[in-house]
C-alpha positions in Angstrom: -146.4 49.3 -57.7 -145.9 47.3 -54.4 -142.2 46.8 -55.8 -141.6 50.5 -56.3 -142.9 51.3 -52.9 -140.5 48.8 -51.3 -137.7 50.2 -53.2 -138.5 53.8 -52.0 -138.7 52.7 -48.3 -135.6 50.8 -48.8 -133.7 53.9 -50.2 -135.1 56.0 -47.4 -133.8 53.7 -44.8 -130.4 53.6 -46.4 -130.3 57.4 -46.5 -131.2 57.4 -42.7 -128.4 55.1 -41.9 -125.8 56.8 -44.2 -126.8 60.2 -42.5 -126.6 58.6 -39.0 -123.0 57.1 -40.0 -122.1 60.5 -41.5 -123.1 62.3 -38.4 -121.2 59.8 -36.3 -118.1 60.1 -38.3 -118.3 64.0 -38.1 -118.9 64.2 -34.5 -116.9 61.2 -32.8 -114.2 60.8 -35.3 -112.1 63.0 -37.6 -113.0 61.3 -40.9 -115.1 64.0 -42.6 -113.7 67.2 -41.1 -111.5 69.6 -43.3 -107.9 70.2 -42.5 -108.9 73.6 -40.9 -111.7 72.0 -38.8 -109.0 69.3 -37.6 -106.5 72.2 -36.8 -109.2 74.1 -34.9 -110.3 70.9 -32.9 -107.0 70.2 -31.7 -105.8 73.7 -31.1 -108.8 73.8 -28.6 -108.0 70.4 -27.1 -104.4 71.5 -26.6 -105.6 74.5 -24.7 -108.0 72.3 -22.7 -105.2 69.7 -22.0 -102.9 72.5 -20.5 -105.8 74.0 -18.6 -106.7 70.6 -17.0 -103.1 69.7 -16.3 -103.1 68.6 -12.6 -101.4 71.1 -10.4 -102.6 69.3 -7.0 -102.3 70.2 -4.4 -101.5 73.8 -5.3 -104.7 74.4 -7.0 -106.4 73.2 -4.0 -104.2 75.4 -1.6 -105.0 78.5 -3.7 -108.6 77.7 -3.7 -108.8 77.3 0.1 -106.8 80.6 0.5 -109.2 82.5 -1.6 -112.2 81.1 0.2 -111.1 80.7 3.9 -109.0 82.5 6.4 -105.4 81.3 6.6 -102.1 81.6 8.1 -99.0 81.0 6.1 -95.4 81.0 7.7 -92.2 80.7 5.7 -88.8 79.9 7.4 -85.4 80.1 6.1 -83.4 77.1 7.0 -80.0 78.8 7.0 -81.3 81.6 9.5 -82.0 81.2 13.3 -84.8 83.8 13.7 -85.8 85.0 10.0 -89.4 84.4 9.1 -92.2 85.7 7.1 -95.8 85.2 8.3 -99.0 86.0 6.4 -102.3 86.1 7.9 -105.3 86.4 5.6 -109.0 87.1 6.3 -111.7 87.1 3.7 -115.3 87.4 4.2 -118.3 86.4 2.2 -118.7 89.9 0.6 -115.2 89.6 -0.9 -113.6 92.2 1.5 -110.0 90.9 2.3 -107.5 92.2 4.9 -104.0 90.5 5.6 -101.0 91.4 7.9 -97.6 90.4 6.9 -95.1 90.0 9.6 -91.5 89.9 8.9 -88.4 89.4 10.9 -85.0 89.6 9.4 -81.8 88.1 10.5 -80.3 90.0 13.4 -83.4 91.9 14.1 -84.9 92.1 17.7 -88.5 93.0 16.6 -90.6 92.1 13.3 -92.2 94.4 11.0 -95.9 94.1 10.6 -97.5 95.6 7.3 -101.3 95.6 7.1 -103.3 95.3 3.9 -106.9 95.7 3.3 -109.2 95.9 0.3 -112.6 95.3 -1.4 -114.0 96.2 -4.6 -114.4 99.9 -3.7 -111.1 100.7 -2.0 -107.7 99.4 -0.9 -105.4 100.4 1.9 -102.0 99.8 3.6 -100.8 100.6 7.0 -97.4 100.4 8.8 -98.5 101.5 12.5 -94.9 102.7 13.3 -95.1 105.2 10.6 -98.8 106.2 10.4 -101.5 104.6 12.7 -104.2 104.5 10.0 -104.7 102.6 6.7 -103.8 105.0 3.8 -106.6 104.2 1.5 -107.5 104.9 -2.0 -110.9 104.4 -3.2 -111.9 103.1 -6.6 -112.8 106.6 -7.9 -111.0 109.7 -9.4 -107.7 107.7 -9.8 -106.6 110.2 -12.4 -107.1 113.1 -10.2 -105.3 111.5 -7.3 -102.3 110.6 -9.4 -102.0 114.1 -10.7 -102.2 115.6 -7.2 -99.7 113.2 -5.8 -97.2 114.5 -8.4 -96.0 111.0 -9.0 -94.5 110.5 -12.4 -95.3 107.5 -14.3 -94.6 106.6 -18.1 -98.1 106.6 -19.6 -100.5 108.6 -17.3 -103.3 108.0 -19.9 -103.1 104.4 -19.0 -104.6 105.2 -15.7 -108.6 105.0 -15.7 -110.9 107.1 -13.7 -111.7 103.6 -11.7 -110.8 100.2 -12.1 -113.8 98.6 -13.8 -115.6 95.5 -12.6 -116.6 93.2 -15.2 -119.9 91.5 -14.9 -121.0 88.1 -15.9 -122.7 89.6 -19.1 -119.5 91.3 -20.0 -117.6 88.0 -19.7 -120.1 86.3 -21.8 -119.8 88.9 -24.3 -116.0 88.6 -24.4 -116.3 84.9 -24.8 -118.9 85.6 -27.8 -116.5 88.0 -29.2 -113.6 85.7 -29.2 -115.4 83.0 -30.9 -116.7 85.3 -33.7 -113.6 87.0 -34.4 -111.3 83.9 -34.3 -113.6 82.6 -37.1 -113.3 86.0 -39.1 -109.5 85.8 -38.8 -109.3 82.1 -40.0 -111.5 83.0 -42.9 -109.0 85.5 -44.0 -106.5 82.7 -44.9 -106.8 80.3 -47.9 -107.9 77.1 -46.5 -106.3 74.8 -49.2 -102.8 76.6 -48.9 -102.6 77.4 -45.1 -104.1 74.1 -43.5 -102.6 70.7 -44.0 -103.7 67.5 -42.6 -101.1 64.4 -42.6 -101.9 60.8 -41.4 -99.3 58.3 -40.1 -96.6 60.7 -39.3 -93.7 59.2 -37.0 -92.8 61.8 -34.5 -90.4 61.7 -31.5 -92.2 62.2 -28.1 -89.7 62.3 -25.3 -87.6 59.0 -26.1 -90.4 57.4 -28.2 -91.4 57.4 -31.9 -95.1 57.6 -31.9 -97.3 57.3 -34.9 -99.4 60.5 -35.1 -101.8 62.5 -37.2 -100.3 66.0 -37.9 -102.5 69.2 -38.3 -100.7 72.4 -39.5 -101.4 75.9 -40.1 -98.7 77.9 -42.1 -98.4 81.5 -43.2 -96.0 84.4 -43.2 -95.5 87.0 -40.6 -96.6 90.0 -43.0 -99.7 88.0 -44.0 -100.6 87.3 -40.4 -100.2 90.8 -39.4 -102.1 92.2 -42.2 -104.9 89.7 -41.6 -105.0 90.7 -38.0 -105.1 94.4 -38.8 -108.3 93.9 -41.1 -110.0 92.0 -38.3 -108.9 94.3 -35.6 -110.4 97.1 -37.8 -113.9 95.2 -37.9 -113.5 94.5 -34.1 -112.9 98.0 -32.9 -116.1 99.1 -35.0 -118.2 96.5 -33.2 -120.3 98.4 -30.4 -119.9 95.5 -28.0 -116.1 95.5 -28.1 -116.3 99.4 -28.0 -118.3 99.7 -25.0 -116.2 97.0 -23.1 -113.0 98.8 -24.2 -114.2 102.1 -23.1 -115.3 100.6 -19.8 -111.9 98.9 -19.2 -109.6 101.9 -20.5 -111.6 105.0 -20.5 -111.0 105.6 -24.2 -112.1 104.7 -27.7 -111.0 101.2 -29.1 -109.8 102.9 -32.3 -106.8 104.2 -30.2 -105.8 100.4 -29.6 -106.2 99.8 -33.4 -104.0 102.8 -34.3 -101.3 101.6 -31.9 -101.3 98.3 -33.8 -101.2 99.9 -37.1 -98.1 102.1 -36.0 -96.4 98.9 -34.8 -96.9 97.3 -38.3 -95.7 100.5 -40.0 -92.5 100.4 -38.0 -91.7 96.7 -39.1 -92.8 97.0 -42.7 -89.3 97.2 -44.0 -88.0 94.1 -41.9 -87.7 90.8 -43.7 -90.6 88.5 -43.9 -90.6 85.2 -41.9 -92.4 81.9 -42.2 -94.5 80.8 -39.4 -96.1 77.3 -39.0 -98.1 75.8 -36.0 -98.5 72.0 -35.9 -100.3 69.7 -33.6 -99.4 65.8 -33.4 -102.3 63.8 -32.3 -102.4 60.3 -31.0 -105.5 58.6 -29.7 -107.3 61.9 -29.9 -104.8 63.7 -27.7 -102.2 66.3 -28.5 -99.0 64.6 -27.6 -96.7 67.4 -29.2 -97.3 71.1 -30.4 -94.7 72.8 -32.5 -94.3 76.5 -33.5 -91.6 77.4 -36.0 -90.6 81.0 -36.8 -88.0 81.1 -39.5 -85.0 79.5 -37.7 -86.4 79.5 -34.3 -89.0 77.0 -32.8 -90.9 76.1 -29.8 -91.9 72.4 -29.0 -94.5 71.7 -26.6 -94.7 67.9 -25.1 -97.8 67.1 -23.0 -98.7 63.9 -21.0 -100.7 63.3 -17.8 -98.0 64.1 -15.4 -95.4 66.2 -17.4 -95.1 69.2 -19.6 -91.9 70.1 -21.6 -91.2 73.1 -23.7 -88.1 73.0 -25.8 -86.9 76.2 -27.6 -84.3 76.7 -30.3 -83.2 79.7 -31.9 -80.5 82.4 -32.7 -79.3 84.2 -29.7 -76.8 86.6 -31.5 -76.9 87.0 -35.2 -73.5 88.9 -35.3 -71.6 85.9 -33.8 -74.1 83.3 -35.2 -74.6 82.1 -31.6 -77.7 79.7 -31.3 -79.2 78.3 -28.2 -81.1 75.1 -27.2 -83.2 75.4 -24.0 -85.8 73.4 -22.1 -88.4 74.1 -19.4 -89.8 71.1 -17.9 -92.7 70.8 -15.2 -93.3 67.5 -13.6 -96.0 66.8 -11.0 -95.4 63.5 -8.9 -98.3 64.4 -6.1 -100.4 61.5 -5.2 -102.5 61.2 -2.3 -101.2 63.4 0.4 -97.6 63.9 -0.8 -95.5 64.8 -3.7 -93.4 67.1 -5.6 -94.0 69.8 -8.2 -90.6 70.1 -10.2 -89.7 72.9 -12.5 -86.3 72.7 -14.3 -84.8 75.0 -16.8 -81.9 74.4 -19.0 -80.1 76.7 -21.7 -77.2 75.7 -23.7 -75.3 77.8 -26.4 -73.3 76.9 -29.4 -71.4 79.0 -31.9 -72.6 77.6 -35.5 -70.1 79.5 -37.8 -66.4 79.8 -36.7 -65.7 81.8 -40.0 -68.1 84.5 -39.3 -66.7 88.1 -38.7 -67.3 89.3 -35.0 -69.2 92.6 -34.9 -66.5 95.3 -33.8 -68.9 96.6 -31.0 -67.8 95.6 -27.6 -71.3 94.4 -26.6 -70.8 91.3 -28.9 -67.2 90.5 -29.0 -66.8 87.4 -26.8 -68.5 84.0 -27.0 -67.5 83.4 -23.6 -69.9 85.8 -22.3 -72.7 83.2 -23.2 -72.4 80.5 -20.5 -74.7 77.3 -20.2 -77.2 77.5 -17.4 -79.4 75.0 -15.3 -81.7 75.2 -12.4 -84.2 73.0 -10.8 -86.8 74.0 -8.3 -88.5 71.4 -6.3 -91.6 72.1 -4.1 -92.4 69.1 -1.8 -95.7 69.3 -0.1 -97.7 67.1 2.3 -101.1 67.7 3.8 -103.1 66.6 6.6 -106.7 68.2 7.5 -106.2 71.2 5.4 -102.8 71.9 7.0 -99.9 71.9 4.4 -96.3 71.7 4.7 -94.0 72.5 1.9 -90.3 72.7 1.3 -88.9 74.8 -1.6 -85.4 73.2 -2.7 -83.2 74.2 -5.8 -80.4 72.6 -7.7 -77.9 74.8 -9.8 -76.0 71.9 -11.3 -77.6 69.0 -13.5 -76.2 66.3 -11.2 -75.9 68.4 -8.1 -77.9 67.9 -4.8 -80.8 69.9 -3.8 -80.5 72.5 -1.1 -83.4 73.8 0.9 -84.4 77.3 0.3 -87.6 77.9 2.4 -89.9 76.0 4.3 -93.6 77.0 4.7 -96.5 75.9 6.9 -100.1 76.8 5.7 -103.0 76.5 8.0 -106.7 77.4 6.9 -109.0 78.3 9.9 -112.1 80.3 9.7 -111.4 81.8 13.2 -108.4 83.8 11.9 -109.2 87.6 11.7 -107.5 90.8 10.8 -108.5 94.2 11.1 -110.7 95.6 8.2 -111.0 99.1 6.7 -113.6 101.3 7.9 -114.0 105.1 8.2 -112.7 105.1 11.6 -109.3 103.6 10.8 -108.7 104.8 7.4 -107.5 108.1 5.7 -108.7 108.3 2.1 -106.3 110.1 -0.2 -108.4 110.5 -3.4 -109.1 114.3 -2.7 -105.9 115.2 -1.5 -104.2 118.3 -2.8 -100.5 118.5 -3.4 -100.2 120.0 -0.1 -101.9 117.2 1.9 -99.6 114.7 0.2 -96.5 116.6 1.2 -97.8 117.0 4.7 -98.7 113.4 4.9 -95.1 112.5 3.5 -93.4 114.6 5.9 -95.1 113.1 8.8 -94.3 109.6 7.6 -90.6 110.6 7.0 -90.3 112.5 10.5 -91.7 109.2 12.2 -89.4 107.1 10.3 -86.5 109.0 11.6 -87.7 109.1 15.1 -88.4 105.3 15.0 -84.8 104.5 13.9 -83.4 106.3 16.7 -85.7 104.7 19.2 -85.5 101.3 17.9 -82.4 100.9 15.8 -82.4 97.0 15.9 -85.9 96.5 14.9 -86.6 95.1 11.4 -88.3 98.3 10.2 -85.3 100.5 11.4 -82.8 98.3 9.7 -84.8 98.5 6.4 -85.2 102.3 6.5 -81.4 102.6 7.3 -80.2 100.4 4.6 -82.4 101.3 1.7 -83.4 104.7 2.2 -80.2 106.1 3.8 -81.7 107.3 7.2 -79.0 108.3 9.6 -79.4 106.2 13.0 -77.8 108.8 14.9 -79.9 111.8 14.2 -80.3 114.4 17.0 -83.9 116.0 16.6 -84.1 119.3 18.5 -87.2 121.0 19.5 -87.2 123.2 16.4 -87.6 120.1 14.4 -90.7 119.0 15.9 -93.7 119.7 13.8 -97.1 121.1 15.0 -99.8 118.6 13.8 -103.4 120.0 12.5 -106.5 118.5 14.0 -106.7 116.1 11.0 -103.2 114.7 12.0 -101.1 116.1 9.1 -98.3 118.5 9.5 -99.2 122.3 9.1 -98.2 123.7 5.6 -96.4 126.7 7.0 -94.2 124.7 9.2 -92.8 122.0 6.9 -90.2 119.5 7.9 -86.9 120.7 6.8 -84.3 117.6 6.9 -80.6 118.4 6.8 -79.3 117.2 3.4 -76.2 115.9 5.3 -78.7 113.2 6.8 -78.9 111.6 3.4 -75.7 109.7 2.9 -73.4 109.7 -0.1 -73.5 105.8 -0.2 -77.5 106.1 -0.4 -77.0 108.2 -3.4 -74.6 106.2 -5.1 -76.6 102.9 -4.3 -79.7 104.4 -5.8 -77.9 105.5 -8.9 -76.2 102.2 -9.4 -79.4 100.3 -8.9 -81.6 102.5 -11.2 -78.9 102.8 -14.1 -78.3 99.0 -13.9 -82.0 98.4 -14.3 -82.6 100.9 -16.9 -79.7 100.0 -19.2 -80.7 96.3 -18.7 -84.2 97.1 -20.0 -82.8 99.0 -23.1 -80.6 96.0 -23.7 -83.6 93.7 -23.5 -85.8 95.9 -25.7 -83.0 95.6 -28.4 -82.8 91.9 -28.2 -86.6 91.6 -28.4 -86.4 94.0 -31.7 -83.9 91.7 -33.4 -86.2 88.8 -33.5 -88.5 90.7 -35.9 -85.9 92.9 -37.4 -82.3 91.7 -37.6 -80.9 95.1 -38.9 -82.4 96.9 -35.8 -79.8 99.5 -34.7 -78.8 99.2 -30.8 -78.4 103.0 -30.6 -82.2 103.4 -31.1 -82.7 101.4 -27.8 -79.5 102.1 -25.7 -79.4 106.0 -25.6 -79.8 108.6 -22.9 -83.3 109.3 -23.5 -84.4 105.7 -22.8 -82.2 105.3 -19.8 -83.4 108.4 -17.9 -87.0 106.8 -18.1 -85.8 104.6 -15.3 -84.3 107.2 -13.1 -85.6 109.6 -10.7 -84.4 112.7 -8.6 -81.3 113.4 -10.9 -80.3 114.2 -14.4 -78.0 112.3 -16.5 -75.5 113.3 -19.3 -73.2 111.0 -21.6 -69.7 112.0 -21.6 -67.4 111.5 -24.4 -66.1 108.1 -24.8 -69.6 106.6 -24.4 -69.2 104.5 -21.0 -69.6 107.3 -18.4 -72.7 109.1 -17.3 -72.6 112.3 -15.4 -75.5 112.4 -12.7 -76.6 115.5 -11.1 -78.9 115.4 -8.1 -81.9 117.6 -8.4 -82.2 118.5 -4.7 -78.7 119.7 -4.1 -76.9 119.6 -7.6 -74.2 117.3 -6.1 -72.6 115.4 -9.1 -71.8 111.7 -9.4 -70.1 109.8 -12.2 -71.3 106.3 -13.4 -68.9 104.2 -15.2 -70.7 101.3 -17.1 -69.2 97.9 -18.2 -70.8 95.6 -20.4 -70.7 91.8 -20.8 -72.1 90.8 -24.0 -75.7 92.0 -24.1 -75.9 92.5 -20.3 -74.8 95.0 -17.9 -71.6 93.6 -16.1 -71.3 96.6 -13.6 -72.1 100.2 -12.9 -69.7 101.9 -10.6 -70.7 105.2 -9.2 -68.3 107.7 -7.9 -68.6 111.2 -6.2 -66.9 114.0 -7.9 -63.8 113.9 -5.9 -63.6 110.1 -6.2 -64.0 110.4 -9.9 -61.2 113.0 -10.3 -58.7 110.7 -8.4 -59.4 107.8 -10.9 
């Protein structure tokens, strides 16, 4: 009997020891974890490593700028009197005000732009144009936008007010992230989709390192389908729905429908294999790798450096592939050091026998030129006073050139005027008439200021970018009567002579907007070809999409396909824009008046 009792006690002690060893092995090592658990662990570890990467002293500078009053001056080494000075004043209640002082090359006086804001309102002031803050409060934003008659792409995206998330809201978001990440992972077959490998040799930088490799693999369509199923459950979760309505003033189901629509649009595209791998050495991720069919992204991480390498197909029609790298290195130690960011992109044509696509957008490999740039931010500090020099290099073996120099000083005694009821005009309840009156007053003062101080920074900016004529002659009839509130009277509007808007200004506006709009169309097309190689460029580069980036005139595509006829809305004058393309980019948009076009 005694011997049986000893055996039982012995077995009980063995069980305790085994349980303890198993617990240790599970929590302190990777021995008992499943491939999914290992992948999940090092996914989280990789995110943590990136989050904790040292950006000193810049994280310290940003923290000080957010929590103390400060003065930052930016100088331009190649200029004798150009500078940009920002003074920031933040109080304990989170109210912030700032003044940006800018003096451009050749100007006699700087421009001061005041900004002020809190959780309830934001305002801007340029005293030469209007002597109060023009302020919008955090309420009735839809109404203010509608009355202003400002056209934006998606007016429904503007909420009644910008929500403030509470600490409880943030905790709910974290909880939802954890829960629904688990729900998404459970949709995948653990044995087929998660793989753990030991003693894998992998190249990290210039060294071969022995690692453990944890991989998740699936296909694009499987991933999209599983995400849709989890989103459907998420959007029916009352916690998420309340947060979504608070942030966007609409039901979460609208978000779900948009996702379903996107999936439906791509259902006929080819499927793609996706894999994500983490390479681990000494319980740290030394390399992460994402593969999407023939494209890949590799992330290398160590204590002082992050490198992102990307390879893929740039152009299916010419079989042009690319290799690119973005490298971040921080050498800051003690009170001095550099933050270095370099970017390299190289192209190669993989198949000389492939037929070129006949469209002119793709007919030349020479359009794809290798590129290189390095940005170096050298910083030193002494008693919360920082001096930084931003340098750049445009050739791999070239010398660094100074771009700007910055002096940053934090000082609690620095102050800037805050917003209050006496120095602010709130525009939330403005009617369209109020907006027009305010705009007319600002325009009139702008014209007058250009005449009075033509060599000031503000006058040069107004003249150059808004086409203001610096030789205007205002007569008494042009002077407006003002109401007691300071706005121009509705029945005596400011009538500006169309001749004061120069032809060059209209041409510059059309050229700039068309170049940007066409560039966006081409960029959208390139993005679409990643998931759908058969995407039709005409679905992206067309008049309807181009005109979304244009204002104040209508456009019409003329026969031949490279000339747009632009008709101004205010006087029906006509301009012609001739487009020239260089591969998948806009080489030039040349704008001509009607007479100039006829003479071509």
